[in-house]
C-alpha positions as CSV (number, residue, x, y, z in Angstrom):
1,X,-29.4,197.8,137.4
2,X,-31.0,198.2,140.8
3,X,-29.3,200.2,142.6
4,X,-29.9,200.1,147.0
5,X,-28.0,202.5,149.6
6,X,-25.8,200.7,152.2
7,X,-26.7,201.4,155.7
8,X,-24.0,200.9,158.5
9,X,-20.7,198.9,158.1
10,X,-18.8,196.9,160.1
11,X,-14.9,196.1,160.4
12,X,-12.9,193.1,161.1
13,X,-9.0,191.4,160.8
14,X,-10.3,188.3,160.1
15,X,-11.6,186.9,157.3
16,X,-13.0,183.7,159.1
17,X,-14.9,186.2,161.3
18,X,-16.0,188.0,158.0
19,X,-17.3,184.4,156.8
20,X,-18.5,183.7,160.5
21,X,-20.5,186.7,160.1
22,X,-22.3,186.1,157.0
23,X,-23.2,182.9,157.3
24,X,-24.8,184.2,160.8
25,X,-26.8,186.2,158.1
26,X,-24.9,189.6,159.8
27,X,-24.0,190.4,156.5
28,X,-22.2,190.2,153.2
29,X,-18.6,190.1,152.4
30,X,-16.3,190.5,149.6
31,X,-14.1,186.4,150.2
32,X,-12.2,184.1,148.5
33,X,-13.5,181.4,146.1
34,X,-10.8,178.9,148.2
35,X,-12.5,179.9,151.5
36,X,-16.6,179.5,150.5
37,X,-16.4,177.6,147.6
38,X,-18.1,174.8,150.2
39,X,-20.8,177.0,151.8
40,X,-21.3,178.6,148.2
41,X,-22.1,174.2,147.0
42,X,-23.9,173.4,150.3
43,X,-26.2,176.7,150.5
44,X,-24.8,178.3,152.9
45,X,-23.9,181.4,151.2
46,X,-25.0,182.5,147.8
47,X,-23.4,185.0,146.2
48,X,-25.1,188.1,145.4
49,X,-22.9,189.9,142.0
50,X,-21.6,186.5,140.1
51,X,-20.2,188.5,137.4
52,X,-18.8,191.3,140.0
53,X,-15.0,191.4,139.5
54,X,-12.6,192.6,142.3
55,X,-9.7,195.4,141.4
56,X,-6.5,194.2,141.9
57,X,-5.0,195.2,144.4
58,X,-1.4,195.2,145.3
59,X,-0.4,193.8,148.3
60,X,3.4,194.4,150.6
61,X,5.5,192.4,152.4
62,X,7.5,194.1,155.1
63,X,10.4,192.4,157.2
64,X,13.4,193.7,158.7
65,X,16.5,194.3,156.5
66,X,18.8,191.6,158.1
67,X,22.4,190.3,155.7
68,X,20.6,186.2,155.4
69,X,17.2,186.9,155.0
70,X,16.3,183.5,157.0
71,X,14.6,180.3,154.4
72,X,10.8,180.6,155.6
73,X,10.7,184.3,155.5
74,X,12.9,184.2,151.5
75,X,10.0,181.0,150.8
76,X,7.2,183.2,151.5
77,X,8.1,186.6,149.8
78,X,8.8,184.5,146.6
79,X,5.6,182.1,147.0
80,X,3.9,186.3,147.4
81,X,5.7,187.1,143.9
82,X,5.0,184.5,142.2
83,X,1.3,184.3,143.2
84,X,0.5,187.8,142.8
């Protein structure tokens, strides 16, 4: 195993912006496979730690409590519940 010290960091609130930063050589990131599969296949990005498994993180959905939740909100919550 080789150790190294990481210098400065930056924070963005857009996964697309993070991906673009990586594509322009600004840094590295942990992004979902579906978002970078084509870039990996076309060698625009390289995988640094192929055996790394990220720790599962909880996900929360906050929405106003109403007597009747709108159908589109209910469908989205059900989808999140299914995949997470």
